[in-house]
KOLLUMKOL-383206 format. One line per field, with one value per residue (C-alpha): chain; y, x, z. Coordinates in Angstrom, 2 decimals. Each point is the difference from the previous one (the first is absolute). Example, Ala and Ser with C-alpha at 12.3 -4.5 7.8 and 13.67 -1.06 7.14 Angstrom:
REM KOLLUMKOL-383206
kette = [A, A] $
py = [-4.50, 3.44] $
px = [12.30, 1.37] $
pz = [7.80, -0.66] $
REM end
This chain:
REM KOLLUMKOL-383206
kette = [A, A, A, A, A, A, A, A, A, A, A, A, A, A, A, A, A, A, A, A, A, A, A, A, A, A, A, A, A, A, A, A, A, A, A, A, A, A, A, A, A, A, A, A, A, A, A, A, A, A, A, A, A, A, A, A, A, A, A, A, A, A, A, A, A, A, A, A, A, A, A, A, A, A, A, A, A, A, A, A, A, A, A, A, A, A, A, A, A, A, A, A, A, A, A, A, A, A, A, A, A, A, A, A, A, A, A, A, A, A, A, A, A, A, A, A, A, A, A, A, A, A, A, A, A, A, A, A, A, A, A, A, A, A, A, A, A, A, A, A, A, A, A, A, A, A, A, A, A, A, A, A, A, A, A, A, A, A, A, A, A, A, A, A, A, A, A, A, A, A, A, A, A, A, A, A, A, A, A, A, A, A, A, A, A, A, A, A, A, A, A, A, A, A, A, A, A, A, A, A, A, A, A, A, A, A, A, A, A, A, A, A, A, A, A, A, A, A, A, A, A, A, A, A, A, A, A, A, A, A, A, A, A, A, A, A, A, A, A, A, A, A, A, A, A, A, A, A, A, A, A, A, A, A, A, A, A, A, A, A, A, A, A, A, A, A, A, A, A, A, A, A, A, A, A, A, A, A, A, A, A, A, A, A, A, A, A, A, A, A, A, A, A, A, A, A, A, A, A, A, A, A, A, A, A, A, A, A, A, A, A, A, A, A, A, A, A, A, A, A, A, A, A, A, A, A, A, A, A, A, A, A, A, A, A, A, A, A, A, A, A, A, A, A, A, A, A, A, A, A, A, A, A, A, A, A, A, A, A, A, A, A, A, A, A, A, A, A, A, A, A, A, A, A, A, A, A, A, A, A, A, A, A, A, A, A, A, A, A, A, A, A, A, A, A, A, A, A, A, A, A, A, A, A, A, A, A, A, A, A, A, A, A, A, A, A, A, A, A, A, A, A, A, A, A, A, A, A, A, A, A, A, A, A, A, A, A, A, A, A, A, A, A, A, A, A, A, A, A, A, A, A, A, A, A, A, A, A, A, A, A, A, A, A, A, A, A, A, A, A, A, A, A, A, A, A, A, A, A, A, A, A, A, A, A, A, A, A, A, A, A, A, A, A, A, A, A, A, A, A, A, A, A, A, A, A, A, A, A, A, A, A, A, A, A, A, A, A, A] $
py = [22.71, -0.84, 1.65, -2.25, -3.35, -2.75, -3.46, -2.93, -3.63, -2.66, -3.43, -3.01, -2.78, -2.85, -3.71, -0.96, 3.14, 3.50, 2.74, 3.69, 2.73, 3.54, 2.80, 3.76, 2.26, 3.54, 2.41, -0.47, -3.06, -2.04, -3.26, -1.28, -3.32, 0.36, -3.57, -3.33, -3.10, -3.37, -2.89, -3.34, -1.03, -1.74, 1.33, -2.35, -3.16, -2.62, 2.52, -0.81, -3.01, 0.94, 3.68, 0.79, 1.91, -1.92, 1.55, -0.35, 1.58, 2.91, 0.63, -0.03, 2.38, 2.49, -0.17, 0.71, 2.96, 1.47, -0.14, 1.54, 2.84, 0.73, 0.14, 2.28, 2.34, 0.05, 1.15, 2.82, -1.46, 1.54, -2.53, 1.23, -0.81, -3.67, -2.05, -3.68, -2.26, -3.67, -2.43, -3.59, -1.97, 2.68, 0.87, -3.54, -0.71, -0.36, 1.53, 2.97, 2.40, -1.25, 0.25, 3.53, 1.15, -1.36, 1.71, 3.34, -0.36, -1.09, 2.12, 2.71, -1.07, -0.04, -2.80, 0.15, -3.31, 0.44, -2.09, -2.01, 2.54, 2.89, -1.94, -0.40, 3.72, 1.02, -2.43, 1.70, 3.43, -1.33, -1.89, 2.81, 2.24, -2.46, -1.52, 1.92, -1.53, -0.16, 1.48, -3.46, -1.98, -1.90, -2.53, 0.93, -2.71, -0.16, -3.35, 0.13, -2.66, -0.19, 1.58, 1.00, 3.29, 0.41, 3.38, 0.73, 3.60, 2.33, 3.66, 1.02, -1.93, -3.30, -2.62, -2.73, -0.17, -3.45, -1.87, -3.80, -2.24, -1.80, 1.44, -2.17, -0.65, -0.97, -2.31, -1.59, -0.81, -1.43, -1.77, -0.59, -3.28, -1.45, 1.15, 0.12, 0.63, -2.92, 0.18, -0.55, 3.04, 2.07, -1.00, 0.90, 3.38, 0.70, -0.83, 2.19, 2.92, -0.31, 0.05, 3.04, 2.02, -0.65, 3.42, 1.90, -2.22, 0.58, 3.76, 0.06, -1.89, 2.51, 2.90, -1.71, 0.16, -1.11, 1.23, -0.52, 1.94, -1.86, 1.39, -1.71, -1.94, -3.27, 1.54, 1.83, -3.14, -1.92, 2.77, -0.10, -3.78, 0.24, 2.54, -2.31, -2.98, 2.16, 1.00, 3.60, 2.08, -0.56, 2.73, 2.86, 2.17, -2.07, 2.74, -0.14, -3.08, -2.96, -3.74, -1.98, -3.11, -1.99, 1.31, -0.72, -3.58, -0.65, 0.94, -1.77, -3.37, 0.41, 0.82, -2.13, -3.38, 1.18, -0.46, 2.79, -0.90, 0.30, 3.10, 1.70, -0.27, 1.88, 3.43, 2.80, -1.77, 1.77, -2.32, 0.64, -0.74, -3.50, -1.58, 2.83, 0.09, -3.31, 1.18, 3.33, -1.61, -2.02, 3.12, 2.04, -2.91, 0.01, 3.78, -0.31, -2.75, 1.28, 3.63, -1.06, 2.16, 0.13, 1.95, 1.42, 3.40, 0.61, 2.98, 1.02, 1.95, -1.63, 0.32, 2.06, 2.52, 0.20, 0.73, 2.88, 1.49, -0.16, 1.53, 2.85, 0.80, 0.50, 1.64, 2.68, 0.39, 2.09, 0.38, -2.36, -2.95, 0.81, -2.46, -2.85, -0.36, -2.66, 0.92, 1.75, 0.14, -1.78, -0.11, 3.78, 0.51, -2.36, 1.74, 3.41, -1.32, -1.33, 3.32, 1.93, -2.40, 0.75, 3.78, 0.30, 3.11, -0.57, 2.84, -1.18, -3.64, 0.77, 2.19, -2.76, -2.51, 2.26, 0.45, -3.75, -0.77, 2.57, -1.59, -3.49, 1.09, 2.06, -2.74, -2.89, -0.90, -0.37, -1.96, -2.03, -0.84, -1.08, 2.37, -1.62, 1.07, 3.63, -0.23, -1.57, 2.80, 2.59, -1.62, -0.44, 3.67, 1.07, -2.00, 0.42, 2.40, -1.42, -1.47, 3.48, -0.73, -2.24, 1.86, 2.21, -2.17, -3.05, 1.01, -1.87, -3.24, 1.00, 0.74, -3.51, -1.51, 2.01, -0.87, -3.70, 0.00, 2.71, -2.38, 1.65, -1.23, -1.16, -1.02, -3.43, -0.81, 0.27, 3.44, 1.21, -1.35, 1.99, 3.20, -0.46, -0.61, 2.95, 2.29, -1.56, 0.90, 3.56, 1.23, -1.18, -3.34, -1.44, -3.55, -2.70, -3.78, 0.50, 0.92, -3.37, 1.17, 1.49, -3.09, -2.19, 1.94, -1.60, 1.18, 2.01, 1.68, 0.85, 1.64, 1.98, 1.10, 1.07, 2.16, 1.39, 0.87, 1.78, 2.03, 0.80, 1.11, 2.42, 1.26, 0.53, 2.09, 2.11, 0.85, 0.62, 3.45, -1.21, 2.88, -1.83, 1.91, -2.53, 0.02, -2.38, -2.17, -0.90, -2.35, -0.07, -2.97, 0.61, -3.03, -1.26, 2.99, 1.38, 3.66, 0.80, 3.42, 1.54, 2.58, 1.84, 2.93, 1.55, -0.67, -3.70, 0.20, -1.99, -2.62, -0.59, -0.09, -2.67, -2.00, -0.11, -1.62, -2.57, -0.94, -2.44, -3.06, 0.57, 0.66, -3.31, -1.91, 1.53, 0.13, 3.58, 3.28, 2.40, 3.74, 2.50, 3.27, 2.76, 0.02] $
px = [-7.67, 1.23, 3.36, 0.73, 1.72, -2.27, 1.21, -2.38, 0.48, -2.30, -0.12, -1.54, -0.93, -0.15, -0.53, 3.63, 1.80, -0.18, 1.43, 0.60, 0.96, 0.95, -0.26, 0.41, -2.26, 1.00, -0.92, 2.05, 1.91, -3.19, 0.11, 3.43, 0.50, 1.90, 0.07, -1.76, 0.08, -1.75, -0.30, -1.29, -1.56, -3.07, -2.80, -2.37, 1.85, -2.61, -2.84, -1.21, -1.95, -0.52, -0.90, 1.98, 3.27, 2.71, 1.18, 3.67, -0.62, -1.87, 2.87, 2.46, -2.25, -0.17, 3.77, 0.50, -2.37, 1.91, 3.18, -1.78, -1.27, 3.48, 1.34, -2.83, 0.56, 3.73, -0.80, -2.19, -3.44, -2.68, -2.26, -3.06, 1.77, 0.58, -2.49, -0.63, -2.32, -0.70, -0.94, -1.15, 1.15, -0.93, -3.13, -1.32, 1.22, -2.64, 2.41, 0.98, -1.59, 2.20, 3.13, -0.77, -0.77, 3.35, 1.82, -1.59, 0.70, 3.62, 1.08, -2.61, -0.50, -3.60, -0.38, -2.77, -1.30, -0.79, -2.25, 1.29, -1.45, 1.68, 3.25, -0.31, -0.70, 3.08, 2.13, -1.29, 0.99, 3.49, 0.56, -1.16, 2.66, 2.79, -0.97, -1.59, -3.39, -0.89, -2.85, -1.56, -1.09, 2.70, -0.09, 1.57, 0.35, 1.56, 0.78, -0.32, 0.10, -3.73, -1.47, 0.77, -1.32, -0.94, -0.44, -0.74, 0.73, 1.04, 1.00, -3.61, -0.44, -1.04, -2.12, 0.19, 0.93, -0.03, 1.55, 0.13, 1.01, 2.75, 3.12, 3.12, 0.00, -3.67, 0.55, 3.09, -1.87, -2.96, 1.43, 3.76, 0.12, 3.25, 3.57, 0.75, -3.61, -1.59, -1.97, -3.32, 0.46, 1.05, -3.18, -2.20, 1.71, -0.43, -3.70, -0.53, 1.88, -2.00, -3.32, 0.99, 1.32, -2.86, -1.68, 3.28, 0.95, -3.36, 0.19, 3.55, -1.15, -2.83, 2.48, 2.71, 2.62, 3.40, 2.50, 0.28, 1.79, 0.86, 0.86, 0.89, 2.95, -0.96, 0.03, 3.25, 1.62, -1.00, 1.52, 3.24, 0.24, -0.49, 2.81, 2.23, -0.80, 0.90, 3.31, -1.05, 0.44, -3.07, 0.50, -1.11, -3.08, -2.65, -2.53, -1.29, 2.11, -1.83, 0.21, -1.49, -2.14, 2.95, 2.37, -2.54, -0.58, 3.73, -0.03, -3.32, 1.22, 3.30, -1.42, -3.13, 1.81, 2.27, -0.56, 0.50, 3.64, 0.90, -2.16, 1.80, 3.28, -1.38, 1.49, -2.54, -2.58, -0.83, 0.71, -3.46, -1.76, 1.43, -3.41, -2.22, 1.65, -1.64, -3.65, 1.29, 1.47, -3.15, -2.14, 2.13, -0.06, -3.79, -0.09, 2.19, -2.23, -3.48, 0.63, 1.96, 3.01, 3.40, 1.81, -0.45, 1.41, 1.15, -1.07, 2.02, -2.98, -3.06, -2.17, 2.34, 0.79, -3.68, -0.83, 2.51, -1.13, -3.67, 0.70, 2.12, -2.46, -2.79, 2.26, 1.48, -2.67, 2.45, 1.24, 2.87, -2.34, -1.97, 2.27, -1.29, -3.24, -0.51, 1.85, 2.86, 3.42, 2.00, 3.12, 0.19, -0.94, 2.78, 2.58, -0.88, 0.13, 3.51, 1.04, -1.27, 1.70, 3.28, -0.52, -0.03, -0.09, -3.53, -0.07, 3.19, -1.09, -3.37, 1.61, 2.46, -2.86, -2.08, 2.89, 0.72, -3.58, 0.08, 3.18, -1.50, -3.04, 1.78, 2.62, -2.52, 0.66, 3.70, -0.02, -3.21, -0.47, -3.41, -2.21, 0.59, 3.66, -1.15, -1.43, 3.20, 2.04, -2.13, 0.53, 3.74, 0.18, -1.89, 2.39, 3.27, 1.51, -1.25, 3.45, 1.21, -1.83, 3.00, 2.78, 0.54, 2.97, -1.18, -3.60, -1.13, 1.09, -1.66, -3.21, 0.00, 0.54, -2.82, -2.39, 0.84, -0.48, -2.63, -2.97, -1.78, -3.59, -1.86, 3.07, 1.28, 3.62, 1.04, -1.61, 1.85, 3.24, -0.59, -0.82, 3.11, 2.29, -1.34, 0.58, 3.45, 1.10, -1.33, 3.59, 3.63, 0.63, -2.74, -1.37, 2.64, 0.19, 2.74, -2.77, -1.22, -3.54, -0.40, 1.47, -2.63, -2.94, -2.10, 1.04, -3.20, 0.49, 3.62, -1.21, -2.58, 2.60, 2.33, -2.65, -1.59, 3.30, 1.06, -3.20, 0.37, 3.62, -1.08, -3.01, 2.20, 2.36, -2.91, -0.76, 3.64, -0.71, -2.85, -2.09, -2.73, 1.03, -0.94, -3.74, -0.40, 1.97, -0.72, 2.02, 0.78, 1.78, 2.27, 1.85, 2.33, -0.60, -2.66, -0.45, -1.68, -1.62, -0.34, -2.56, 1.42, -0.83, 3.47, 3.15, 0.91, 3.78, 0.68, -2.66, 1.34, 3.58, -0.89, -2.21, 2.78, 2.23, -2.64, -1.47, 2.71, -1.50, -3.44, 1.62, 1.81, -3.17, -2.14, 2.85, -0.99, 1.89, -1.95, 0.10, -1.55, -1.50, -2.26, -3.50] $
pz = [14.92, -3.53, 0.69, 2.96, -0.02, 1.26, 0.96, 0.05, 1.08, -1.42, 1.65, -1.73, 2.44, -2.49, 0.46, -0.73, 1.03, 1.46, -2.20, 0.58, -2.45, 1.03, -2.55, -0.09, -2.03, -0.91, -2.74, -3.15, 1.18, 0.28, 1.93, 1.04, 1.73, 3.27, 1.26, -0.21, 2.17, 0.23, 2.42, -1.30, 3.30, -1.53, 2.21, -1.84, 1.04, 0.79, -0.11, -3.49, 1.24, 3.68, -0.63, 3.17, 0.12, 1.84, 3.29, -0.90, -3.41, 1.62, 2.44, -2.92, -1.91, 2.87, 0.46, -3.70, 0.10, 2.94, -2.10, -2.96, 2.16, 1.38, -3.56, -1.16, 2.95, -0.69, -3.56, 1.27, -0.72, 2.21, 1.76, -1.89, -3.28, 0.82, -2.04, 0.70, -1.99, 0.68, -2.74, -0.48, 3.06, 2.53, -1.97, 0.43, 3.53, 2.73, 2.52, -2.19, 2.51, 2.81, -2.17, -1.22, 3.56, 1.22, -2.86, 0.86, 3.73, -0.42, -2.98, -0.46, -3.63, -1.18, -2.53, -2.57, -1.36, -3.69, -2.22, -2.94, -2.41, 1.84, -0.09, -3.77, -0.35, 2.01, -2.03, -3.15, 1.38, 0.64, -3.25, -2.27, 1.56, -0.81, -3.34, -2.85, -0.62, -3.67, -2.01, -0.27, 3.09, 1.91, 2.82, 3.35, 2.61, 3.45, 1.63, 3.75, 2.67, 0.54, -3.11, -3.55, -1.34, -3.67, -1.65, -3.65, -0.93, -2.80, -0.09, 0.51, 3.24, 1.54, -1.78, 2.66, 3.71, 1.52, 2.94, 0.17, 2.90, -1.87, 1.64, 0.11, 3.77, -0.12, -2.99, 1.52, 3.22, -1.87, -3.05, 0.26, 1.91, -1.32, -0.60, -2.84, -0.94, -1.84, -3.24, 1.75, 2.24, -3.01, -1.83, 2.97, 0.32, -3.71, 0.15, 3.06, -1.55, -3.23, 1.86, 2.09, -2.93, -2.42, 0.31, -0.45, -2.94, -1.69, 0.53, -1.37, -3.10, -0.55, 0.19, -2.11, 2.76, -1.30, 2.62, 3.75, 2.73, 3.20, 3.40, 3.30, 1.34, -1.69, -3.47, 0.67, 1.36, -3.13, -2.12, 2.01, -0.34, -3.75, -0.18, 2.03, -2.24, -3.01, 1.57, 0.68, 3.16, 2.17, 2.62, -2.24, -0.27, -1.73, -0.62, -3.60, -0.74, -1.50, -0.40, -2.86, 0.06, -1.32, 2.67, 2.71, -1.15, 0.13, 3.70, 0.69, -1.30, 1.81, 3.45, 0.44, 0.00, 2.83, 3.72, 2.53, 0.66, -3.68, -0.53, 2.86, -1.94, -3.01, -0.65, 0.07, 2.17, 3.24, 2.95, 1.46, -3.30, -0.42, 0.60, -1.22, -3.42, -0.95, -0.01, -1.30, -3.11, -0.63, 0.35, -2.42, -2.45, 0.09, -0.44, -3.08, -1.39, 0.85, -0.93, -3.11, 0.81, -1.67, 2.74, 3.48, 1.02, 3.58, 2.12, 3.06, 1.28, 1.51, 3.11, 2.21, -2.70, -0.89, 3.64, 0.03, -3.29, 0.95, 3.42, -1.36, -2.73, 2.53, 2.60, -2.21, -2.70, -1.99, -3.53, 0.81, -0.14, -3.11, -1.78, 2.16, -1.92, -2.69, -3.17, 1.79, -1.67, 2.68, -2.18, -0.39, 3.65, 1.07, -2.21, 1.40, 3.57, -0.61, -1.51, 3.02, 2.39, -1.76, 0.18, -3.80, -2.16, -1.22, -2.56, -1.67, 0.05, -1.58, -2.70, -0.93, -0.05, -2.26, -2.43, 0.04, -0.96, -2.80, -1.35, 0.30, -2.00, -2.65, -0.57, -0.01, -3.64, 0.74, 3.28, -0.60, 3.68, 1.23, 2.02, 3.45, -0.16, -0.22, 3.50, 1.36, -1.61, 1.78, 3.39, -0.56, -0.97, 3.11, 2.20, -1.89, 2.53, 3.32, 0.62, 0.98, 3.26, 0.81, -1.79, -3.06, -0.94, -1.99, 0.66, -3.14, 1.67, 3.25, -1.93, -1.40, 3.44, 1.58, -2.84, 0.23, 3.77, 0.43, 0.08, -2.91, -0.12, -3.07, -2.02, -0.94, 0.91, -3.66, -0.32, 3.09, -1.51, -3.18, 1.89, 2.15, -2.96, -1.99, 2.99, 0.52, -3.54, -0.16, 0.34, -0.13, -1.75, -2.25, 0.43, -0.25, 0.14, 2.59, 2.42, 1.27, 0.81, -3.49, -1.68, 1.68, -1.44, -2.74, -3.50, -0.53, 3.37, -0.84, -3.21, 2.00, 2.57, -2.81, -1.67, 3.14, 1.68, -3.20, 0.02, 3.70, -0.45, -2.73, 1.97, 3.05, -2.11, -1.24, 3.66, 0.94, 1.35, 2.24, -1.34, -1.99, -3.11, -2.73, -0.57, -2.94, -2.41, -3.63, -2.16, -3.72, -1.55, -2.98, -1.33, 2.72, 2.22, 2.31, 0.84, 3.30, -0.01, 3.45, 1.04, 3.00, 2.27, -0.22, -1.99, 0.67, -0.21, 3.16, -0.88, -3.51, 1.28, 2.59, -2.39, -2.60, 2.60, 0.98, -3.40, -1.29, 1.70, -1.53, -3.38, 0.33, 0.94, -2.77, -2.54, -0.78, 0.28, 2.27, -0.52, 2.39, -1.20, 1.30, -1.48] $
REM end
């Protein structure tokens, strides 16, 4: 079974919107997203207080699910691999049974209603596969329409799973009675949020939580609006990006005084979140304050992705999914998946990466880069040649493009930029201010790209014959020169010839003459 390609569709029937993601799982390539779609139909409209799903909303929901099913079938998803989970609004509705029966009769989809705790657990599965969770406990939260899930976790596992009925649609219906919202309604919302979050706040204080990771459309929309306010492109991948308390407050104080008409004109705000963004901003403000946070990181993965990962893990029960346990290295897993998708030469890539790391370590006194750059060098080395998937000609540029757009998981946008630039400059022209993308890097990141690309160029030369000939490298510094002693399996004529051609950039960066010799 592990050699087969399996496609799975996961549908999240949320309070504000229905979402579906379609993925393919295959050995080596891992999980690849095929398609995703959403419809903000608001199944919970009016049901927060009545506990009854509206007939019109149910009809819209069934129509949406029919479309989702057609799309899933078109992508080759077998009916038994269509997952559908319902959350807060449907979970609480008195007529949920009638709605689920109608869905099954009219679409064939069997919807499972999950508890708030199960929802939090699936969100955790998703987030930990998109953002690298630290060694110390971190807060994960997902803002839905009916509920908000709180998870505290570290690399060893979960410390808290909690679901609270403070979703933005619920709060808007109950507390937002004016437009723009008045100070009295804001105060009531703040008090309610504080009371509902007290147990999570106390647990976070006990565990010294200092960072938060947010998933869901509300959090992403806030991040996009902040980017727009700062004059940055908002329609980009937000995974692992972050916004600070200061940046958030700038948006908060700008939006809350506005009415719906003026909010609707704001760049970056989703048309269907014009009203929901108000309680969303107040909630995020309280999370910043009560958990004493300086920044919030965004995760693209949440409930749907967690559903898929959990399902595949139990369906396949193979070595592919051993990485899905707490403590997994999602960054390395993501890099290897991208390499396999681009039909890479794995042996060559791993040899170049190994040589790059040896050079980084043996030249540490000269380049003086911090340890985190070592990891980025390894990943750039592993991916430096994936551009040949597009074309041999200018493949270094293609490699950069694929890395920048390959949806690598677990990396911040700046880390992906560094990896992309290092791969870009592994051959041909060295880094230059004439390259706009390079010129816009922070000075310390330019310095890192300069050093790391120089190391990668040299390592690539030492593997010119694609025969894994160089086994180890030792360095000896003498005055203004460095001698690199190579231990090889056979005579390294071709490797030394190629390395001599590719070493000038590293010599320029380190201001040292490099000589290559056989140990």
